[in-house]
Structure formats: structure tokens, C-alpha cells
KESE-98563 format. One line per field, with one value per residue: residue in one letter; x, y, z of N, C-alpha, C in turn. Coordinates in steps of 0.02 Angstrom, whole numbers. Layout:
# residues N
residu A, ...
n_u X, ...
n_v Y, ...
n_w Z, ...
ca_u X, ...
ca_v Y, ...
ca_w Z, ...
c_u X, ...
c_v Y, ...
c_w Z, ...
This chain:
# residues 152
residu M, M, L, N, R, N, S, H, A, Y, D, D, I, I, S, L, P, H, H, I, S, S, H, H, P, Q, M, P, I, H, D, R, A, A, Q, F, A, P, F, A, A, L, S, G, H, E, D, A, I, W, E, T, A, R, R, T, E, E, R, M, E, L, D, E, D, A, K, A, V, L, D, E, K, M, A, M, L, Q, M, L, L, P, R, Q, P, Q, I, T, V, T, Y, F, K, P, D, E, K, K, S, G, G, S, Y, I, T, V, T, G, N, I, K, K, I, D, E, Y, E, D, T, I, M, L, A, D, G, L, K, I, F, V, K, E, I, C, N, I, E, G, D, I, F, T, G, K, L, P, K, T, H, N, I, R
n_u 2164, 2171, 2071, 2092, 1981, 1971, 2026, 1965, 1919, 1942, 1905, 1806, 1859, 1984, 2006, 1981, 2026, 2178, 2167, 2183, 2217, 2128, 2151, 2271, 2442, 2536, 2662, 2835, 2932, 3060, 3051, 2952, 3018, 3114, 3044, 3030, 3154, 3273, 3277, 3412, 3473, 3594, 3705, 3835, 3863, 3852, 3961, 4064, 4055, 4086, 4218, 4281, 4270, 4347, 4492, 4668, 4841, 4984, 5143, 5281, 5437, 5593, 5729, 5908, 5976, 5882, 5872, 6001, 6001, 5904, 5972, 6078, 6007, 5953, 6070, 6107, 5999, 6020, 6135, 6089, 5994, 5985, 5935, 5809, 5746, 5622, 5534, 5467, 5388, 5358, 5278, 5245, 5100, 5055, 4904, 4787, 4696, 4698, 4798, 4923, 4912, 4926, 4994, 5062, 5085, 5169, 5207, 5323, 5420, 5571, 5604, 5669, 5781, 5770, 5876, 5873, 5738, 5721, 5656, 5588, 5544, 5423, 5396, 5264, 5240, 5219, 5272, 5375, 5417, 5577, 5602, 5485, 5484, 5480, 5515, 5596, 5587, 5638, 5693, 5820, 5887, 5901, 5979, 5921, 5906, 5859, 5968, 5994, 5996, 6106, 6246, 6392
n_v 147, 66, 69, 59, -31, -70, 23, 89, -7, -40, 66, 72, 9, 57, 159, 107, 58, -33, -207, -292, -442, -524, -649, -702, -671, -524, -530, -509, -369, -399, -536, -529, -461, -555, -656, -609, -612, -646, -802, -909, -985, -1016, -1048, -958, -890, -749, -716, -762, -675, -555, -582, -594, -464, -396, -302, -323, -281, -281, -354, -248, -241, -218, -111, -130, -30, 10, -110, -117, -7, -49, -161, -98, -29, -136, -192, -89, -93, -218, -192, -99, -169, -213, -99, -87, 0, 116, 88, 114, 11, -36, -159, -299, -394, -548, -600, -718, -785, -753, -697, -571, -443, -340, -182, -144, -34, -20, 34, 14, -51, -132, -299, -420, -497, -625, -724, -852, -884, -776, -657, -509, -462, -370, -280, -302, -429, -452, -531, -504, -546, -526, -522, -469, -337, -168, -43, 41, 150, 275, 363, 321, 309, 436, 504, 566, 517, 504, 559, 449, 345, 352, 285, 220
n_w 1392, 1546, 1689, 1865, 1951, 2081, 2167, 2271, 2353, 2487, 2564, 2662, 2775, 2801, 2893, 3016, 3186, 3227, 3250, 3403, 3475, 3604, 3649, 3603, 3636, 3591, 3467, 3500, 3436, 3388, 3357, 3261, 3160, 3128, 3063, 2938, 2885, 2755, 2671, 2694, 2576, 2521, 2624, 2699, 2584, 2582, 2664, 2584, 2476, 2539, 2578, 2455, 2409, 2500, 2518, 2492, 2519, 2413, 2447, 2464, 2384, 2456, 2411, 2388, 2459, 2557, 2626, 2679, 2766, 2858, 2909, 2975, 3074, 3144, 3196, 3282, 3369, 3425, 3498, 3592, 3659, 3799, 3861, 3817, 3711, 3647, 3498, 3333, 3225, 3059, 2973, 2863, 2861, 2813, 2730, 2793, 2716, 2580, 2439, 2466, 2592, 2737, 2789, 2944, 3079, 3228, 3395, 3523, 3662, 3631, 3669, 3643, 3527, 3421, 3346, 3296, 3266, 3187, 3226, 3305, 3469, 3553, 3708, 3744, 3701, 3567, 3421, 3283, 3120, 3055, 2918, 2869, 2903, 2855, 2893, 3026, 3160, 3279, 3428, 3457, 3339, 3294, 3380, 3487, 3614, 3787, 3922, 4005, 3919, 3836, 3749, 3822
ca_u 2193, 2129, 2065, 2091, 1915, 1976, 2065, 1928, 1887, 1951, 1890, 1763, 1894, 2051, 2010, 1967, 2086, 2211, 2140, 2229, 2183, 2125, 2167, 2340, 2486, 2568, 2730, 2886, 2954, 3119, 3028, 2915, 3067, 3149, 3004, 3037, 3224, 3278, 3297, 3482, 3478, 3665, 3738, 3904, 3871, 3865, 4030, 4109, 4054, 4124, 4289, 4305, 4273, 4397, 4555, 4733, 4896, 5040, 5206, 5329, 5506, 5641, 5790, 5968, 5991, 5836, 5892, 6062, 5981, 5872, 6025, 6114, 5962, 5948, 6132, 6104, 5951, 6053, 6182, 6052, 5941, 5976, 5898, 5741, 5724, 5557, 5540, 5406, 5402, 5308, 5291, 5193, 5068, 5021, 4834, 4781, 4648, 4711, 4864, 4931, 4909, 4919, 5050, 5043, 5135, 5162, 5259, 5333, 5489, 5597, 5622, 5713, 5793, 5781, 5908, 5855, 5673, 5726, 5601, 5599, 5487, 5413, 5381, 5195, 5238, 5210, 5330, 5374, 5470, 5623, 5595, 5425, 5493, 5500, 5541, 5603, 5602, 5643, 5742, 5888, 5917, 5910, 6023, 5881, 5893, 5870, 6037, 6001, 6002, 6165, 6295, 6456
ca_v 146, 27, 98, 11, -28, -87, 73, 111, -67, -46, 130, 65, -17, 85, 204, 71, 46, -98, -258, -325, -501, -532, -719, -717, -615, -492, -554, -456, -340, -436, -598, -511, -445, -617, -697, -583, -616, -686, -872, -918, -1046, -1029, -1028, -937, -853, -679, -712, -771, -613, -505, -600, -578, -391, -369, -286, -333, -246, -323, -342, -211, -268, -166, -111, -147, 25, 6, -169, -100, 38, -92, -202, -54, -16, -198, -197, -40, -119, -273, -162, -64, -213, -214, -39, -94, 64, 118, 93, 108, -37, -47, -225, -329, -453, -584, -619, -790, -816, -741, -667, -503, -434, -270, -153, -126, 5, -25, 65, -20, -61, -196, -342, -476, -512, -697, -736, -919, -878, -716, -613, -464, -464, -310, -293, -326, -498, -456, -554, -481, -576, -475, -519, -432, -267, -123, 19, 47, 219, 286, 413, 292, 317, 508, 532, 604, 477, 536, 548, 383, 295, 361, 231, 242
ca_w 1458, 1591, 1755, 1920, 1982, 2152, 2203, 2330, 2380, 2560, 2596, 2720, 2834, 2807, 2950, 3078, 3227, 3220, 3295, 3450, 3500, 3677, 3663, 3584, 3652, 3533, 3455, 3507, 3373, 3365, 3326, 3201, 3108, 3109, 3018, 2870, 2863, 2694, 2678, 2676, 2538, 2512, 2686, 2688, 2521, 2597, 2689, 2527, 2438, 2578, 2576, 2388, 2403, 2547, 2483, 2525, 2486, 2392, 2483, 2424, 2388, 2474, 2371, 2427, 2506, 2613, 2665, 2715, 2821, 2908, 2941, 3022, 3130, 3183, 3233, 3336, 3417, 3461, 3545, 3644, 3683, 3872, 3883, 3789, 3684, 3613, 3425, 3294, 3172, 3007, 2945, 2821, 2890, 2759, 2742, 2805, 2671, 2509, 2426, 2490, 2664, 2756, 2825, 3012, 3115, 3301, 3436, 3586, 3683, 3607, 3725, 3624, 3457, 3417, 3282, 3273, 3234, 3146, 3248, 3361, 3514, 3592, 3779, 3752, 3679, 3495, 3383, 3214, 3080, 3029, 2845, 2852, 2923, 2801, 2922, 3099, 3180, 3351, 3449, 3459, 3273, 3279, 3430, 3535, 3673, 3852, 3946, 4035, 3867, 3795, 3751, 3850
c_u 2145, 2130, 2063, 2025, 1918, 2014, 2030, 1895, 1892, 1936, 1849, 1800, 1962, 2059, 1998, 2031, 2112, 2183, 2195, 2190, 2184, 2145, 2241, 2386, 2520, 2640, 2779, 2912, 3014, 3099, 2989, 2963, 3102, 3110, 3008, 3109, 3228, 3301, 3369, 3492, 3551, 3702, 3812, 3915, 3886, 3936, 4080, 4112, 4095, 4199, 4319, 4314, 4327, 4463, 4615, 4785, 4949, 5102, 5254, 5399, 5554, 5702, 5850, 5986, 5947, 5852, 5954, 6047, 5948, 5923, 6063, 6071, 5955, 6012, 6133, 6055, 5981, 6100, 6145, 5997, 5932, 5935, 5826, 5714, 5656, 5569, 5470, 5423, 5343, 5326, 5231, 5166, 5030, 4949, 4830, 4737, 4662, 4778, 4864, 4927, 4900, 4982, 5025, 5100, 5120, 5220, 5263, 5407, 5512, 5623, 5675, 5721, 5812, 5810, 5891, 5788, 5670, 5666, 5627, 5536, 5483, 5393, 5310, 5186, 5229, 5276, 5322, 5432, 5512, 5615, 5534, 5430, 5514, 5527, 5544, 5623, 5606, 5696, 5813, 5924, 5930, 5957, 5987, 5863, 5900, 5940, 6046, 6009, 6063, 6213, 6360, 6513
c_v 112, 59, 44, 19, -39, -35, 98, 52, -71, 19, 123, 40, 16, 129, 170, 61, -25, -147, -287, -382, -503, -603, -735, -658, -588, -516, -496, -432, -378, -499, -584, -497, -509, -658, -672, -584, -661, -757, -880, -984, -1066, -1006, -1014, -897, -780, -669, -718, -708, -560, -519, -583, -502, -360, -360, -302, -293, -297, -305, -304, -241, -211, -170, -123, -92, 22, -54, -154, -55, -3, -135, -160, -40, -78, -208, -149, -64, -176, -246, -130, -106, -213, -154, -39, -28, 59, 128, 91, 66, -40, -113, -250, -390, -489, -602, -695, -824, -806, -706, -595, -501, -361, -247, -127, -87, 2, 10, 29, -25, -130, -236, -393, -477, -586, -712, -805, -917, -818, -669, -562, -468, -398, -328, -319, -397, -506, -478, -533, -514, -520, -467, -479, -357, -225, -57, 13, 119, 223, 337, 386, 301, 390, 541, 573, 563, 518, 518, 479, 329, 304, 302, 258, 208
c_w 1506, 1660, 1808, 1958, 2057, 2193, 2266, 2366, 2456, 2597, 2659, 2782, 2846, 2868, 3017, 3119, 3216, 3272, 3339, 3482, 3576, 3697, 3650, 3601, 3589, 3528, 3465, 3439, 3344, 3329, 3262, 3144, 3083, 3059, 2946, 2845, 2802, 2710, 2653, 2639, 2527, 2574, 2672, 2625, 2534, 2622, 2632, 2484, 2473, 2573, 2508, 2380, 2448, 2510, 2526, 2486, 2465, 2433, 2438, 2436, 2403, 2429, 2417, 2477, 2567, 2657, 2707, 2775, 2877, 2945, 2992, 3084, 3174, 3224, 3292, 3391, 3459, 3515, 3604, 3676, 3759, 3898, 3858, 3762, 3650, 3538, 3395, 3233, 3123, 2974, 2905, 2856, 2834, 2779, 2748, 2753, 2597, 2501, 2448, 2566, 2680, 2793, 2892, 3043, 3189, 3335, 3501, 3603, 3660, 3667, 3705, 3548, 3454, 3348, 3253, 3235, 3186, 3161, 3298, 3404, 3551, 3663, 3789, 3726, 3604, 3462, 3310, 3177, 3048, 2953, 2823, 2869, 2863, 2828, 2997, 3114, 3255, 3367, 3449, 3392, 3256, 3329, 3482, 3596, 3737, 3877, 3976, 3984, 3822, 3804, 3779, 3817
């Protein structure tokens, strides 16, 4: 077994106070940390790794019954559009960088149904493609509308 002969080589200076130069100003901690940052030989490599690890969901395909329910709800929304009822919409938003996407649920008052663009627009300006909608909920579908919103 080999012994380390230099294990006590610095015993004479280890207890001395840290030297502070009187000629050179001390480097700020932020700059000191930056000098030890790893060299980015492959710029964008870390972003590429993160993007690969980021998960997306697959778009679920609605069956015919679910499509029929959504069609009925869209027809009811068209009828009640002047009253701008509040709805909660769950829709699929395709990912811009890779296959799949995410499901988003928003609540707002419906402002417009654009049959040409096949979108609905909420009062806050959000446009949602009808083909991406998987669910619409709201009091208008349960009959719990306030009296001012009843159809005559």
C-alpha cells in the first residue's frame, strides 16, 4: 500500500487568512461564476435535448356519438350567439415542433362562430378551430341559464 507523502505539505499555510490584493479590485461573484461556466461547444445542444424530452399528447379521435353531441351543442350556440353565453371548451392544440400536441381547457363568453374559417371566437379574441374541439360545456346545455338568458 502506497502512502501519500504530500498529505501534510500545506499545513504551514492552510490556516493563514485569504489574501486580498490592494492593487487589483475583487471580481464580482457573478463574473467569478461565469468564468467557470461550461464551454458550449455544441450551441443549441441543450435545447435540442430538452425538446426531445418534452412530451406531447396524441390527438384522440372522437366517435360518431361524440361528434353528434358536439354538432348539437354548436347548433345551440349558434342560436344563442347574440347573448354571448359563457362556455368551457376543451380543444387540441397541435405542437408546432413535433407530432402530437396538448389539450387545453378555456372558459369564456362566445363572441362569434365563423363558418368560413370553421372557428369559434371567444370574447377575449381566442380563436379555436371547431375540428380541434373535443368537448363544450356550459349552463346553456344543462338548462341552468339565468332568467335573462332563457330562449323565448
